[in-house]
N, CA, C, O and the ligand as a Tripos MOL2 file, in Angstrom:
@<TRIPOS>MOLECULE
protein
  229   227    58     0     0
PROTEIN
NO_CHARGES

@<TRIPOS>ATOM
      1 N           0.8740   -1.2280    0.1260 N.3       1 MET1
      2 CA         -0.0220    0.0080   -0.0500 C.3       1 MET1
      3 C           0.8270    1.2120    0.0570 C.2       1 MET1
      4 O           0.9700    1.8460    1.1020 O.2       1 MET1
      5 N           1.4090    1.5110   -1.1250 N.am      2 VAL2
      6 CA          2.2940    2.7310   -1.2050 C.3       2 VAL2
      7 C           1.6230    3.7780   -2.1900 C.2       2 VAL2
      8 O           1.3820    3.5370   -3.3730 O.2       2 VAL2
      9 N           1.3610    4.9390   -1.5580 N.am      3 ARG3
     10 CA          0.8350    5.9410   -2.4060 C.3       3 ARG3
     11 C           1.8520    6.7510   -2.9670 C.2       3 ARG3
     12 O           2.7030    7.2570   -2.2360 O.2       3 ARG3
     13 N           1.8500    6.9320   -4.2540 N.am      4 ARG4
     14 CA          2.8310    7.7170   -4.9100 C.3       4 ARG4
     15 C           2.2630    9.0270   -5.4760 C.2       4 ARG4
     16 O           1.2410    9.0170   -6.1630 O.2       4 ARG4
     17 N           2.8820   10.0730   -5.2060 N.am      5 THR5
     18 CA          2.5080   11.3050   -5.7850 C.3       5 THR5
     19 C           3.8740   11.7910   -6.5660 C.2       5 THR5
     20 O           5.0230   11.7150   -6.1320 O.2       5 THR5
     21 N           3.4720   12.2710   -7.7380 N.am      6 SER6
     22 CA          4.6510   12.6160   -8.6260 C.3       6 SER6
     23 C           5.3640   13.8230   -8.0210 C.2       6 SER6
     24 O           6.5700   13.9530   -8.2360 O.2       6 SER6
     25 N           4.7410   14.6630   -7.3220 N.am      7 ALA7
     26 CA          5.4700   15.7830   -6.7090 C.3       7 ALA7
     27 C           6.3010   15.3840   -5.6150 C.2       7 ALA7
     28 O           7.2040   16.1420   -5.2600 O.2       7 ALA7
     29 N           6.1140   14.2850   -5.0300 N.am      8 GLU8
     30 CA          6.7380   13.8530   -3.7040 C.3       8 GLU8
     31 C           7.9470   12.9240   -4.1730 C.2       8 GLU8
     32 O           7.7660   11.9810   -4.9420 O.2       8 GLU8
     33 N           9.0870   13.2340   -3.6960 N.am      9 ARG9
     34 CA         10.2410   12.5270   -4.0650 C.3       9 ARG9
     35 C          10.7200   11.7230   -2.9050 C.2       9 ARG9
     36 O          11.2300   12.2960   -1.9420 O.2       9 ARG9
     37 N          10.5860   10.4500   -2.9430 N.am     10 ARG10
     38 CA         10.9290    9.4920   -1.8930 C.3      10 ARG10
     39 C          12.2340    8.8460   -2.1710 C.2      10 ARG10
     40 O          12.4870    8.5120   -3.3290 O.2      10 ARG10
     41 N          13.0860    8.6390   -1.2150 N.am     11 ILE11
     42 CA         14.3790    7.9780   -1.3600 C.3      11 ILE11
     43 C          14.3270    6.6120   -0.8350 C.2      11 ILE11
     44 O          14.1360    6.4080    0.3640 O.2      11 ILE11
     45 N          14.5060    5.5670   -1.7760 N.am     12 PRO12
     46 CA         14.4360    4.1450   -1.2810 C.3      12 PRO12
     47 C          15.6010    3.9300   -0.2020 C.2      12 PRO12
     48 O          16.7340    4.3790   -0.3760 O.2      12 PRO12
     49 N          15.2570    3.2830    0.8010 N.am     13 ILE13
     50 CA         16.2920    2.8980    1.7850 C.3      13 ILE13
     51 C          16.0320    1.4760    2.2410 C.2      13 ILE13
     52 O          14.9390    0.9230    2.1180 O.2      13 ILE13
     53 N          17.0660    0.9440    2.7530 N.am     14 VAL14
     54 CA         16.9820   -0.4660    3.3340 C.3      14 VAL14
     55 C          17.1760   -0.3510    4.8400 C.2      14 VAL14
     56 O          18.0270    0.4020    5.3120 O.2      14 VAL14
     57 N          16.4120   -1.0730    5.5540 N.am     15 LEU15
     58 CA         16.6100   -1.0700    6.9950 C.3      15 LEU15
     59 C          17.3140   -2.3340    7.4220 C.2      15 LEU15
     60 O          16.8330   -3.4500    7.2270 O.2      15 LEU15
     61 N          18.4960   -2.1090    8.0270 N.am     16 ALA16
     62 CA         19.3690   -3.2630    8.4600 C.3      16 ALA16
     63 C          19.4120   -3.4270    9.9500 C.2      16 ALA16
     64 O          19.5680   -2.4350   10.6620 O.2      16 ALA16
     65 N          19.2810   -4.6410   10.4610 N.am     17 CYS17
     66 CA         19.3800   -4.9280   11.7960 C.3      17 CYS17
     67 C          20.7050   -4.4200   12.3890 C.2      17 CYS17
     68 O          21.7600   -4.6710   11.8070 O.2      17 CYS17
     69 N          20.6790   -3.7460   13.4780 N.am     18 THR18
     70 CA         21.9350   -3.1260   14.0190 C.3      18 THR18
     71 C          22.7260   -4.3380   14.8490 C.2      18 THR18
     72 O          23.8880   -4.1970   15.2310 O.2      18 THR18
     73 N          22.0160   -5.4380   15.0570 N.am     19 VAL19
     74 CA         22.7080   -6.4610   15.8210 C.3      19 VAL19
     75 C          23.4970   -7.4690   14.9340 C.2      19 VAL19
     76 O          24.6570   -7.8250   15.1420 O.2      19 VAL19
     77 N          22.6780   -7.8840   13.8930 N.am     20 CYS20
     78 CA         23.3430   -8.9150   13.0220 C.3      20 CYS20
     79 C          23.5210   -8.4100   11.5970 C.2      20 CYS20
     80 O          23.9790   -9.1620   10.7370 O.2      20 CYS20
     81 N          23.1890   -7.2150   11.3380 N.am     21 LYS21
     82 CA         23.4460   -6.5150   10.0350 C.3      21 LYS21
     83 C          22.6650   -7.0200    8.8570 C.2      21 LYS21
     84 O          22.9400   -6.6420    7.7180 O.2      21 LYS21
     85 N          21.6280   -7.9280    9.1280 N.am     22 ALA22
     86 CA         20.7640   -8.4610    8.1520 C.3      22 ALA22
     87 C          19.8520   -7.3550    7.5930 C.2      22 ALA22
     88 O          19.2830   -6.5770    8.3590 O.2      22 ALA22
     89 N          19.7200   -7.2910    6.3210 N.am     23 ARG23
     90 CA         18.8330   -6.3460    5.6630 C.3      23 ARG23
     91 C          17.4660   -6.8290    5.5800 C.2      23 ARG23
     92 O          17.1600   -7.5540    4.6330 O.2      23 ARG23
     93 N          16.6040   -6.5110    6.4650 N.am     24 ASN24
     94 CA         15.3140   -7.1550    6.6220 C.3      24 ASN24
     95 C          14.2170   -6.4040    5.9300 C.2      24 ASN24
     96 O          13.2630   -7.0380    5.4790 O.2      24 ASN24
     97 N          14.2820   -5.0730    5.8100 N.am     25 TYR25
     98 CA         13.1400   -4.3110    5.3490 C.3      25 TYR25
     99 C          13.5300   -3.2400    4.3120 C.2      25 TYR25
    100 O          14.5790   -2.6080    4.4330 O.2      25 TYR25
    101 N          12.7060   -3.0510    3.3300 N.am     26 LYS26
    102 CA         12.7990   -1.9800    2.3730 C.3      26 LYS26
    103 C          11.7700   -0.9990    2.6330 C.2      26 LYS26
    104 O          10.6140   -1.3520    2.8630 O.2      26 LYS26
    105 N          12.1440    0.2750    2.6080 N.am     27 THR27
    106 CA         11.1210    1.3320    2.6380 C.3      27 THR27
    107 C          11.6850    2.6030    2.0110 C.2      27 THR27
    108 O          12.6840    2.5980    1.2910 O.2      27 THR27
    109 N          11.0330    3.6130    2.3070 N.am     28 SER28
    110 CA         11.4820    4.8610    1.6230 C.3      28 SER28
    111 C          11.2010    5.9760    2.6130 C.2      28 SER28
    112 O          10.3470    5.8870    3.4950 O.2      28 SER28
    113 N          11.9630    7.0150    2.4120 N.am     29 ARG29
    114 CA         11.7280    8.2130    3.2010 C.3      29 ARG29
    115 C          11.6880    9.4780    2.2980 C.2      29 ARG29
    116 O          12.1650    9.4370    1.1640 O.2      29 ARG29
    117 N          11.1060   10.6250    2.8160 N.am     30 SER30
    118 CA         11.0380   11.8090    1.9940 C.3      30 SER30
    119 C          12.4620   12.4180    1.9890 C.2      30 SER30
    120 O          13.2620   12.2030    2.9000 O.2      30 SER30
    121 N          12.7170   13.1490    0.9670 N.am     31 ARG31
    122 CA         13.9910   13.7780    0.7180 C.3      31 ARG31
    123 C          13.9670   15.0760    1.6150 C.2      31 ARG31
    124 O          13.1770   15.9800    1.3450 O.2      31 ARG31
    125 N          14.8230   15.1640    2.6680 N.am     32 GLN32
    126 CA         14.8570   16.3560    3.3730 C.3      32 GLN32
    127 C          16.3820   16.5200    3.7210 C.2      32 GLN32
    128 O          17.0500   15.5640    4.1160 O.2      32 GLN32
    129 N          16.8770   17.7350    3.5610 N.am     33 PRO33
    130 CA         18.3810   18.0140    3.6880 C.3      33 PRO33
    131 C          18.8350   17.6100    5.0820 C.2      33 PRO33
    132 O          19.9100   17.0250    5.2180 O.2      33 PRO33
    133 N          18.0740   17.8940    6.1050 N.am     34 ASN34
    134 CA         18.5440   17.7210    7.3930 C.3      34 ASN34
    135 C          17.9880   16.5140    8.0960 C.2      34 ASN34
    136 O          18.1060   16.3500    9.3100 O.2      34 ASN34
    137 N          17.3610   15.6540    7.2660 N.am     35 ALA35
    138 CA         16.7290   14.4840    7.7750 C.3      35 ALA35
    139 C          17.8530   13.5290    8.5830 C.2      35 ALA35
    140 O          18.9580   13.2490    8.1170 O.2      35 ALA35
    141 N          17.4020   13.1360    9.7430 N.am     36 LYS36
    142 CA         18.2780   12.1650   10.4350 C.3      36 LYS36
    143 C          18.0050   10.7670    9.8670 C.2      36 LYS36
    144 O          16.9930   10.4990    9.2210 O.2      36 LYS36
    145 N          18.9490    9.9250   10.1460 N.am     37 ALA37
    146 CA         18.9450    8.6120    9.7470 C.3      37 ALA37
    147 C          17.7920    7.9110   10.4940 C.2      37 ALA37
    148 O          17.5660    8.0780   11.6930 O.2      37 ALA37
    149 N          17.0890    7.1190    9.6800 N.am     38 VAL38
    150 CA         15.9260    6.4820   10.1710 C.3      38 VAL38
    151 C          16.2910    5.2110   10.9740 C.2      38 VAL38
    152 O          16.9270    4.2770   10.4850 O.2      38 VAL38
    153 N          15.8500    5.2500   12.2060 N.am     39 THR39
    154 CA         15.9400    4.0740   13.0270 C.3      39 THR39
    155 C          14.5290    3.5360   13.5020 C.2      39 THR39
    156 O          13.7210    4.3210   13.9990 O.2      39 THR39
    157 N          14.2630    2.3120   13.3590 N.am     40 LEU40
    158 CA         12.9950    1.7120   13.7080 C.3      40 LEU40
    159 C          13.1770    0.3980   14.4490 C.2      40 LEU40
    160 O          14.1030   -0.3490   14.1350 O.2      40 LEU40
    161 N          12.3140    0.0850   15.4350 N.am     41 LYS41
    162 CA         12.2890   -1.0480   16.0300 C.3      41 LYS41
    163 C          11.5650   -2.1240   15.2330 C.2      41 LYS41
    164 O          10.3530   -1.9570   15.1000 O.2      41 LYS41
    165 N          12.0820   -3.1330   14.7180 N.am     42 LYS42
    166 CA         11.4720   -4.0600   13.8860 C.3      42 LYS42
    167 C          11.8070   -5.4510   14.2020 C.2      42 LYS42
    168 O          12.8350   -5.7060   14.8300 O.2      42 LYS42
    169 N          10.9840   -6.3880   13.7960 N.am     43 TYR43
    170 CA         11.3400   -7.8340   14.0700 C.3      43 TYR43
    171 C          12.3930   -8.3600   13.2030 C.2      43 TYR43
    172 O          12.2300   -8.1900   11.9950 O.2      43 TYR43
    173 N          13.4160   -8.9540   13.5920 N.am     44 CYS44
    174 CA         14.5290   -9.4870   12.9070 C.3      44 CYS44
    175 C          14.4130  -11.0290   12.9210 C.2      44 CYS44
    176 O          14.5400  -11.6120   13.9980 O.2      44 CYS44
    177 N          14.1810  -11.7120   11.8000 N.am     45 ALA45
    178 CA         14.0360  -13.1750   11.7410 C.3      45 ALA45
    179 C          15.3740  -13.8760   12.2400 C.2      45 ALA45
    180 O          15.4120  -14.9130   12.9030 O.2      45 ALA45
    181 N          16.4500  -13.1400   11.8130 N.am     46 THR46
    182 CA         17.7830  -13.8330   12.1750 C.3      46 THR46
    183 C          18.0550  -13.8190   13.6680 C.2      46 THR46
    184 O          18.4870  -14.8090   14.2590 O.2      46 THR46
    185 N          17.7830  -12.6520   14.2590 N.am     47 CYS47
    186 CA         17.8760  -12.5530   15.8090 C.3      47 CYS47
    187 C          16.7630  -13.2090   16.4770 C.2      47 CYS47
    188 O          16.9100  -13.6080   17.6320 O.2      47 CYS47
    189 N          15.6440  -13.3590   15.8450 N.am     48 GLY48
    190 CA         14.4090  -13.8660   16.5360 C.3      48 GLY48
    191 C          13.8500  -13.0040   17.5280 C.2      48 GLY48
    192 O          13.2140  -13.4590   18.4790 O.2      48 GLY48
    193 N          14.0710  -11.6760   17.3440 N.am     49 ALA49
    194 CA         13.5640  -10.6610   18.3820 C.3      49 ALA49
    195 C          13.3970   -9.3100   17.6310 C.2      49 ALA49
    196 O          13.7460   -9.1510   16.4610 O.2      49 ALA49
    197 N          12.8720   -8.4210   18.3570 N.am     50 HIS50
    198 CA         12.6450   -7.1560   17.8730 C.3      50 HIS50
    199 C          13.9610   -6.3450   18.1340 C.2      50 HIS50
    200 O          14.3540   -6.2480   19.2960 O.2      50 HIS50
    201 N          14.6170   -5.7980   17.1810 N.am     51 THR51
    202 CA         15.8230   -5.1230   17.3570 C.3      51 THR51
    203 C          15.7490   -3.7740   16.6590 C.2      51 THR51
    204 O          14.8430   -3.5350   15.8620 O.2      51 THR51
    205 N          16.6930   -2.8940   16.9520 N.am     52 LEU52
    206 CA         16.6850   -1.6550   16.2460 C.3      52 LEU52
    207 C          17.3620   -1.7640   14.8890 C.2      52 LEU52
    208 O          18.4680   -2.2810   14.7340 O.2      52 LEU52
    209 N          16.5460   -1.1880   13.8180 N.am     53 HIS53
    210 CA         17.0400   -1.3500   12.5210 C.3      53 HIS53
    211 C          17.3640    0.1790   12.0800 C.2      53 HIS53
    212 O          16.6450    1.1440   12.3390 O.2      53 HIS53
    213 N          18.4560    0.2070   11.4390 N.am     54 LEU54
    214 CA         19.0160    1.4660   10.9590 C.3      54 LEU54
    215 C          19.0500    1.5500    9.4040 C.2      54 LEU54
    216 O          19.3190    0.5450    8.7470 O.2      54 LEU54
    217 N          18.7790    2.7410    8.8170 N.am     55 GLU55
    218 CA         18.6650    2.8190    7.4090 C.3      55 GLU55
    219 C          20.0760    2.6850    6.7120 C.2      55 GLU55
    220 O          21.0520    3.2950    7.1490 O.2      55 GLU55
    221 N          20.1330    1.9350    5.7100 N.am     56 THR56
    222 CA         21.3390    1.9250    4.9570 C.3      56 THR56
    223 C          21.0140    2.0550    3.4570 C.2      56 THR56
    224 O          19.8390    2.1010    3.0930 O.2      56 THR56
    225 N          22.0170    2.1130    2.5930 N.am     57 GLN57
    226 CA         21.7430    2.2140    1.1700 C.3      57 GLN57
    227 C          22.5080    1.2160    0.3460 C.2      57 GLN57
    228 O          22.3710    1.1910   -0.8770 O.2      57 GLN57
    229 ZN         19.2370   -9.1670   13.5770 Zn       58 ZN58
@<TRIPOS>BOND
     1     1     2 1
     2     2     3 1
     3     3     4 2
     4     3     5 am
     5     5     6 1
     6     6     7 1
     7     7     8 2
     8     7     9 am
     9     9    10 1
    10    10    11 1
    11    11    12 2
    12    11    13 am
    13    13    14 1
    14    14    15 1
    15    15    16 2
    16    15    17 am
    17    17    18 1
    18    18    19 1
    19    19    20 2
    20    19    21 am
    21    21    22 1
    22    22    23 1
    23    23    24 2
    24    23    25 am
    25    25    26 1
    26    26    27 1
    27    27    28 2
    28    27    29 am
    29    29    30 1
    30    30    31 1
    31    31    32 2
    32    31    33 am
    33    33    34 1
    34    34    35 1
    35    35    36 2
    36    35    37 am
    37    37    38 1
    38    38    39 1
    39    39    40 2
    40    39    41 am
    41    41    42 1
    42    42    43 1
    43    43    44 2
    44    43    45 am
    45    45    46 1
    46    46    47 1
    47    47    48 2
    48    47    49 am
    49    49    50 1
    50    50    51 1
    51    51    52 2
    52    51    53 am
    53    53    54 1
    54    54    55 1
    55    55    56 2
    56    55    57 am
    57    57    58 1
    58    58    59 1
    59    59    60 2
    60    59    61 am
    61    61    62 1
    62    62    63 1
    63    63    64 2
    64    63    65 am
    65    65    66 1
    66    66    67 1
    67    67    68 2
    68    67    69 am
    69    69    70 1
    70    70    71 1
    71    71    72 2
    72    71    73 am
    73    73    74 1
    74    74    75 1
    75    75    76 2
    76    75    77 am
    77    77    78 1
    78    78    79 1
    79    79    80 2
    80    79    81 am
    81    81    82 1
    82    82    83 1
    83    83    84 2
    84    83    85 am
    85    85    86 1
    86    86    87 1
    87    87    88 2
    88    87    89 am
    89    89    90 1
    90    90    91 1
    91    91    92 2
    92    91    93 am
    93    93    94 1
    94    94    95 1
    95    95    96 2
    96    95    97 am
    97    97    98 1
    98    98    99 1
    99    99   100 2
   100    99   101 am
   101   101   102 1
   102   102   103 1
   103   103   104 2
   104   103   105 am
   105   105   106 1
   106   106   107 1
   107   107   108 2
   108   107   109 am
   109   109   110 1
   110   110   111 1
   111   111   112 2
   112   111   113 am
   113   113   114 1
   114   114   115 1
   115   115   116 2
   116   115   117 am
   117   117   118 1
   118   118   119 1
   119   119   120 2
   120   119   121 am
   121   121   122 1
   122   122   123 1
   123   123   124 2
   124   123   125 am
   125   125   126 1
   126   126   127 1
   127   127   128 2
   128   127   129 am
   129   129   130 1
   130   130   131 1
   131   131   132 2
   132   131   133 am
   133   133   134 1
   134   134   135 1
   135   135   136 2
   136   135   137 am
   137   137   138 1
   138   138   139 1
   139   139   140 2
   140   139   141 am
   141   141   142 1
   142   142   143 1
   143   143   144 2
   144   143   145 am
   145   145   146 1
   146   146   147 1
   147   147   148 2
   148   147   149 am
   149   149   150 1
   150   150   151 1
   151   151   152 2
   152   151   153 am
   153   153   154 1
   154   154   155 1
   155   155   156 2
   156   155   157 am
   157   157   158 1
   158   158   159 1
   159   159   160 2
   160   159   161 am
   161   161   162 1
   162   162   163 1
   163   163   164 2
   164   163   165 am
   165   165   166 1
   166   166   167 1
   167   167   168 2
   168   167   169 am
   169   169   170 1
   170   170   171 1
   171   171   172 2
   172   171   173 am
   173   173   174 1
   174   174   175 1
   175   175   176 2
   176   175   177 am
   177   177   178 1
   178   178   179 1
   179   179   180 2
   180   179   181 am
   181   181   182 1
   182   182   183 1
   183   183   184 2
   184   183   185 am
   185   185   186 1
   186   186   187 1
   187   187   188 2
   188   187   189 am
   189   189   190 1
   190   190   191 1
   191   191   192 2
   192   191   193 am
   193   193   194 1
   194   194   195 1
   195   195   196 2
   196   195   197 am
   197   197   198 1
   198   198   199 1
   199   199   200 2
   200   199   201 am
   201   201   202 1
   202   202   203 1
   203   203   204 2
   204   203   205 am
   205   205   206 1
   206   206   207 1
   207   207   208 2
   208   207   209 am
   209   209   210 1
   210   210   211 1
   211   211   212 2
   212   211   213 am
   213   213   214 1
   214   214   215 1
   215   215   216 2
   216   215   217 am
   217   217   218 1
   218   218   219 1
   219   219   220 2
   220   219   221 am
   221   221   222 1
   222   222   223 1
   223   223   224 2
   224   223   225 am
   225   225   226 1
   226   226   227 1
   227   227   228 2
@<TRIPOS>SUBSTRUCTURE
     1 MET1         2 RESIDUE 1 A MET
     2 VAL2         6 RESIDUE 1 A VAL
     3 ARG3        10 RESIDUE 1 A ARG
     4 ARG4        14 RESIDUE 1 A ARG
     5 THR5        18 RESIDUE 1 A THR
     6 SER6        22 RESIDUE 1 A SER
     7 ALA7        26 RESIDUE 1 A ALA
     8 GLU8        30 RESIDUE 1 A GLU
     9 ARG9        34 RESIDUE 1 A ARG
    10 ARG10       38 RESIDUE 1 A ARG
    11 ILE11       42 RESIDUE 1 A ILE
    12 PRO12       46 RESIDUE 1 A PRO
    13 ILE13       50 RESIDUE 1 A ILE
    14 VAL14       54 RESIDUE 1 A VAL
    15 LEU15       58 RESIDUE 1 A LEU
    16 ALA16       62 RESIDUE 1 A ALA
    17 CYS17       66 RESIDUE 1 A CYS
    18 THR18       70 RESIDUE 1 A THR
    19 VAL19       74 RESIDUE 1 A VAL
    20 CYS20       78 RESIDUE 1 A CYS
    21 LYS21       82 RESIDUE 1 A LYS
    22 ALA22       86 RESIDUE 1 A ALA
    23 ARG23       90 RESIDUE 1 A ARG
    24 ASN24       94 RESIDUE 1 A ASN
    25 TYR25       98 RESIDUE 1 A TYR
    26 LYS26      102 RESIDUE 1 A LYS
    27 THR27      106 RESIDUE 1 A THR
    28 SER28      110 RESIDUE 1 A SER
    29 ARG29      114 RESIDUE 1 A ARG
    30 SER30      118 RESIDUE 1 A SER
    31 ARG31      122 RESIDUE 1 A ARG
    32 GLN32      126 RESIDUE 1 A GLN
    33 PRO33      130 RESIDUE 1 A PRO
    34 ASN34      134 RESIDUE 1 A ASN
    35 ALA35      138 RESIDUE 1 A ALA
    36 LYS36      142 RESIDUE 1 A LYS
    37 ALA37      146 RESIDUE 1 A ALA
    38 VAL38      150 RESIDUE 1 A VAL
    39 THR39      154 RESIDUE 1 A THR
    40 LEU40      158 RESIDUE 1 A LEU
    41 LYS41      162 RESIDUE 1 A LYS
    42 LYS42      166 RESIDUE 1 A LYS
    43 TYR43      170 RESIDUE 1 A TYR
    44 CYS44      174 RESIDUE 1 A CYS
    45 ALA45      178 RESIDUE 1 A ALA
    46 THR46      182 RESIDUE 1 A THR
    47 CYS47      186 RESIDUE 1 A CYS
    48 GLY48      190 RESIDUE 1 A GLY
    49 ALA49      194 RESIDUE 1 A ALA
    50 HIS50      198 RESIDUE 1 A HIS
    51 THR51      202 RESIDUE 1 A THR
    52 LEU52      206 RESIDUE 1 A LEU
    53 HIS53      210 RESIDUE 1 A HIS
    54 LEU54      214 RESIDUE 1 A LEU
    55 GLU55      218 RESIDUE 1 A GLU
    56 THR56      222 RESIDUE 1 A THR
    57 GLN57      226 RESIDUE 1 A GLN
    58 ZN58       229 GROUP 0 **** ****
């Protein structure tokens, strides 16, 4: 369920587990000059637990 607007520019990013470095999720974020790196708590199948995921490219 991704809504795309032509005026909106989204940067594709990959969320990687900070514990085992597995790349578990693909998502996107809006293009903002001062945007901080996205960190989300997500389930990691490799760790078998919810861990912090950090955006990578
Ligand atoms: Zn993990």
